[in-house]
C-alpha positions, 0 to 999 in steps of 0.5 A: 858071582859069575856076572862079576867076572870081566868079559873077555875082549872079543876080536869083533869089538876091536877098532880095527875089526869095526873099521873092516866091518864098516868098509865092507858094509859100505862098498857092498852097498855101492850101487844103492849109494851111487844109484843117481849117478849110475842111472845118469851115466847110463843115459849119457853114455849108452843112450838106453831107453828108460826101461833098459836103464831101469833094468840095469840099475836093478840088476846089482840090487836083485843079485844082492837080494837073491843072495841075502835071502839064503844067508839065514842058512849059512850066515853063522856057519861059515868062517867070515874072513875068507868068505868076505875076501872071496866075495870082495875079490869076485866083486872087484873082478866083475866090476873091472870086466864091466869097463869093456862092456857096453852091450845091454845084455852082457852088461845086465848079466855082469851087473847081476853077477856083481850083485850076487858077489856083493850079496855074500859079504853084505849080510856078514858085515851087517850081522857083524856090526849088530854083534858088536857090544855097541850095536846101536852106535855102530849101526849109526856109524855104518850109515855115516860111512855110507853117506861119506862114500855116496857123497864123494862118489856122486860128486866125483862121478858127476864132475867128469865129462859126460862121456867118462861118467860110466868109467868114473863109476867103475874106477871109484868103486874098484878103488874102494873095493881094493882098499876094503879088500886089503883092510879086511885081509888084515883085520876082518873078524874070522868067526861069527862073534859068540852066537851059536851057528844053529840057534833057534829062530823065533818063528812065532815072532816072524809071523807077526813082527817079522812080516811087518818089518819086512813089509815096512823095509820093503815099502821104504826102499821101494820109495827110495829106489823109485825116487832116489834114482830119479832125483837127478831127473826131478831137479833137471825138470825144474830147470837145474843144470847137471852140475847144480844137481850133482852138487846139490845131491853131494851136499845133501849127502854130506849134510845128512851126516847130521842124521846118522851122527845123531843116530850114533850119538843118541842110540836108543835114548829116545826109544824106537817109536819117537824117532819113527814118528819124527822121521815120518812127518819130515819125509812126507812133507819133504816129498810133498814140497818136491812136487812143487819144485818148479813153482818156486822162485829159486828152485835151486835153493829149494832143492838144496834145502828139501833134499838135504832135510830129506836125506838127514832124516833118511840117514837118521832113521835107517839105523833104527830100521835095522835095530827094530829088524834085529829085535825080531829074532835073538839068533842073529840070523833073521837080520840077513832078511833085511838085505833081501827086503831092502835090495829086492825093492830097491831093485824094483824101484828104478823100474817102477819109477821108470814106468811112472815117469814115462812120457809124464812129469815127475809128480806121480812118482813123488806122490807114489813115494809119499804113499809108500813111505807113509805105509812103511812107518805104519808097519814099523810102528805096528811091529813096535806095538806087537813087541810091547804086547809080547813083553807085556805077556812075558811079565805075566808068564816070566817076571824075571824075564820081564825085568830084562825086557823093561830096560829096553826102550821101545 
């Protein structure tokens, strides 16, 4: 009879709280979302070497990775709202200081600090979205908002004069941080939903499925960090202008809303494995086509189409990565490691990309991306296979639990 009693409406499930969660989960990913423009701005304004540009592009992402690695120990023990507000305030202040800094080493330290501050709020926002009752839909909405943020930022930053591009990056990010801070001060949920702060972690699952999803996430975002950060260079190598490239990247991001929108609408209706297989095939083909970009009669149109298709599948599949990652552990703490796996390899990606293209064309970088993304999908599909095997075992040991698991599509 207890199941017939209506559940009390939680603050975290309100529309206002969800908007605050989505905003925080977006602005703390700013460096990733605006990476091509930031890399281009560093080259146009500071005239740094490829190696130093890669290190600066990696600094924020390294800071987020380091901080999210600690999150499983404190994520469910702190009060979310004041912690997020302190994180956003520090992130905003650090970005404002960067306006006046153009020397490599001081700027590198500031960008690392910016990543550390953003890395506090990011896992809290991600865990909050996954704690909502419509986690499958809301994860898709998070990626949708990130796409809108990235598209607007790339277009705005690439539209200004070359000498102003780096300042434009800081202005765009600071403006959104201020808006997010004000919204969060009013509506961000104060408590970590209704999960226990010291719930047990499924260590046996972490050895198998956990290792696979960490490896899969790392391989995917290593590819993204390496290839996405240099898409501007790939397009310009094929003869496209900076304006054409900026427009193509922005349009691709806008069109990719179809992907995240589909993920939010479909949820887990088609399970987990089929979306992975579809995305794997399309993304491998897209990267392969980019290796021949300069051979097309109309490389501008070709880049528009290939980039748009790739980004549609990117924004479509990332919500499923997060859901599969969250499946590994019921305590709701292991999902913070997703931020570590994605941002650590995103941090390494631009540096690896810089090494692969040093004094060479971009095709080796794209082939590296094809290998990495293929291995990524193998890891996630293997994790789903292990999950199915574990549920098969539970049918023998505990039939009543198997009924619950059977309702969850793989």
